[in-house]
C-alpha positions as CSV (number, residue, x, y, z in Angstrom):
1,M,-14.8,25.7,6.8
2,D,-12.8,24.9,3.7
3,A,-9.7,26.8,2.6
4,K,-7.4,26.6,-0.4
5,L,-3.9,25.1,-0.3
6,T,-1.4,25.0,-3.1
7,L,0.9,22.0,-3.4
8,K,3.8,21.3,-5.6
9,L,4.0,17.7,-6.7
10,D,5.6,15.7,-9.5
11,K,3.4,15.6,-12.6
12,E,3.2,11.9,-12.7
13,V,2.2,11.8,-9.0
14,I,-0.6,14.3,-9.8
15,K,-1.7,12.2,-12.8
16,D,-1.8,9.0,-10.7
17,L,-3.5,10.7,-7.8
18,K,-6.2,12.1,-10.0
19,Q,-6.8,8.6,-11.5
20,Y,-6.9,7.0,-8.1
21,A,-9.3,9.6,-6.7
22,K,-11.6,9.2,-9.7
23,A,-11.6,5.4,-9.3
24,Q,-12.5,5.9,-5.6
25,G,-15.3,8.3,-6.5
26,T,-13.9,11.3,-4.7
27,S,-11.8,14.3,-5.4
28,V,-8.0,14.7,-4.9
29,S,-8.8,17.4,-2.2
30,R,-11.0,15.0,-0.2
31,L,-8.6,12.2,-0.6
32,L,-5.7,14.3,0.7
33,E,-7.8,15.7,3.5
34,T,-8.8,12.2,4.6
35,Y,-5.2,11.1,4.5
36,A,-4.1,14.2,6.5
37,K,-6.7,13.5,9.1
38,K,-5.5,10.0,9.5
39,L,-1.9,11.2,9.9
40,I,-3.0,13.7,12.6
41,D,-5.1,11.2,14.4
42,K,-2.3,8.7,14.6
43,K,0.1,11.5,15.7
44,E,2.8,10.0,13.6
45,N,6.2,11.5,13.9
46,L,6.2,13.8,10.8
47,A,9.9,14.7,11.4
48,E,10.8,11.2,10.3
49,G,8.0,11.2,7.8
50,P,4.9,9.0,7.9
51,L,5.1,5.5,6.5
52,P,3.9,5.4,2.9
53,L,0.5,3.8,2.4
54,W,2.0,0.8,0.6
55,L,4.4,0.2,3.5
56,Q,1.6,0.4,6.0
57,E,-0.3,-2.2,4.0
58,I,2.6,-4.5,4.0
59,R,2.9,-4.2,7.8
60,E,-0.8,-5.0,8.1
61,I,-0.4,-8.0,5.8
62,R,2.6,-9.3,7.7
63,E,0.7,-9.0,11.0
64,K,-2.3,-10.9,9.6
65,Y,-0.3,-13.6,7.9
66,P,2.7,-15.1,9.7
67,P,5.8,-15.7,7.6
68,V,6.3,-19.0,6.0
69,T,8.6,-21.2,8.1
70,A,9.1,-24.0,5.6
71,T,12.6,-25.2,4.8
72,D,14.1,-24.8,1.3
73,E,13.7,-28.5,0.7
74,E,9.9,-28.3,1.6
75,L,9.4,-25.3,-0.7
76,Q,11.3,-27.1,-3.5
77,A,9.2,-30.2,-3.0
78,D,6.0,-28.1,-3.1
79,Y,7.1,-26.4,-6.3
80,N,8.1,-29.7,-7.9
81,A,4.6,-31.1,-7.1
82,Y,2.9,-28.0,-8.5
83,R,5.0,-28.2,-11.7
84,D,4.2,-31.9,-12.0
85,R,0.5,-31.3,-11.7
86,K,0.6,-28.4,-14.1
87,Y,2.7,-30.0,-16.8
88,G,1.8,-33.6,-16.1
89,G,5.4,-34.6,-15.3
């Protein structure tokens, strides 16, 4: 059973949220409802605040791709080789 809820958000956040929801083919209400269900299902500590979505995505990326362990010299050599290929140096 659906019920109404009034929220106060920054105007820019609302604007961006509406654009995002439209791009996803859903409504802001359904988008927020889905997000709220995920928060509840994960039983995140709301006192500390849930991790923002972008931070969760970074965590997932870091888990999927290990950090680069190359030395500064190796990274510089890679960059020099790239630059030489690009500019014919």
